[in-house]
Structures are given as structure tokens and as C-alpha cells.
N, C-alpha and C positions, 0 to 999 in steps of 0.2 A: 643429679637425679635423673636427667634425661638419658645419660649414658647407662646408668644402672637399669633403667626401664628397657632400653634397647637390648642390653645384655640378657635380661630376663626373657624378653620376647624371642630372641634368637635361640636360647636354650630351651624354651618351652615352659619355663617356670611360671611365666605370667599366665599362660593358659591354665596351668594347674591351680594357681592361686584363685583365678576367676571361677574355675569349676568348684573349688572348695567353698568359696564364698556363696555361690549359687546353691550348693548342696546344703549349707548351713541355713540359708534363707528358706529353702523348701522345708527343712526339718522344723524350723521355728514356725512357719506358716501351718504346717500339719499339726504341730503341738497346740497352736492357738485354736485351730478348727476343732480339735478334739475337746479342748476345754470348753468351747462354746456349746458343743453338742452335749457335753456332760452337764453343763448348767441348765440347758433346756430340758434334759431328761429329769434332772432334780426338780425343776419347776413343775413339770407335768406330773410327776409321781413322787411327791415328797415322802420321806421316811417317817415323819412325825404324824402322819395321818391327815394333815390339813391339805387342802387343795384349793387351787385358784378357780375351780369350776363354780358356776353360779348355782344357787339352790333355786328350785322351782316352788313358788308359793302354792299351797293347796287351793284348789278351786271348789266352789260350792257346787255340789252335784244335786240336780233337781230330784225330788222324790218321784216315785212311780205315779202318784196321784197328779203331781204337777205336769208330768209328761202327758198323761192321759187328757188332762184339761186342755193343754196346748194343742194336742192333736185334734181334739174335738172342735176347738175354736177354729183351727185352720180348715177342717173339713166343712164346717158350717159356712165359712167365708167362701170357699170354693163353690159350694152349692148356691149360695146367694148370688155370686157373680155369674154363675152359669144359668140360673133359672129366673132370677128376679129382674125386673126392669130397672133402668137407670134411676127413675124417680123413686122407686121403692128402696134402692140401694142408698141413695142420698138421704132419704128419710130415716133409714136404719142407722146410718152413720151419724146423722144429726142427733138422733135420740140417744145413741150410746155416748156421744160426746157430752151431751147435756147431763147424762148420768155419771160422767166422770171416767168413762172408758175411752181412751184414745186408740183408734184403729187407723191403720194406714192401708188404703186400698187404691189401686191404680184403676181409674175409670177411663175407659177408652171410648 
């Protein structure tokens, strides 16, 4: 076996065999890579119309009136903070809390 290997090495057949094996390995690797890419492509864009993408649940959109009420409330709070004293602000917050309306205001 050793003599046969030496003979192949001297004649260059060993190099040819190694090159052929390397070429086959590269071809197999390229084939595997293409198969993986094809699988990914099929997962991303399936032909049957199904998709792995997540669906987005519909959100409740506030009505125009709800938006106006909220804007008015925020504007009132800005004016209260700007012009009212801290005692009046605390009293207002206490009154609204007692009435069941929870408001969060940062008093500085």
C-alpha cells in the first residue's frame, strides 16, 4: 500500500485524486447550500398562500369625540398647572379622585 502510494505520488495521480475529491466536496457543498436557500425561499414565500408572517390584531381607534374630550382635558390640565396654585391643584385632584376620576399630575 505504501509503495502504491509512493508510485501515485511520483506519477502525479495522487494529486489528481485529491483534486477530484476536493472538486466533488465543493460541488456537494454548493448543492447543499442551494437546497438550503431553496428551502428558505419556500418558507418565506409559500405557493399555497399560507405564510409564517404574524397577523396584526386590529386596534380600537378612538372616535373624533373621544379625541376632542382628551385634548380638552389635557389643555385644562396644562392651564391648571400653569395658573393655579399648588393648594388649588391638590384640592382639584382630591375632588376629582373622590368623584372617581383618577388623574396623574406631576407637582413640582
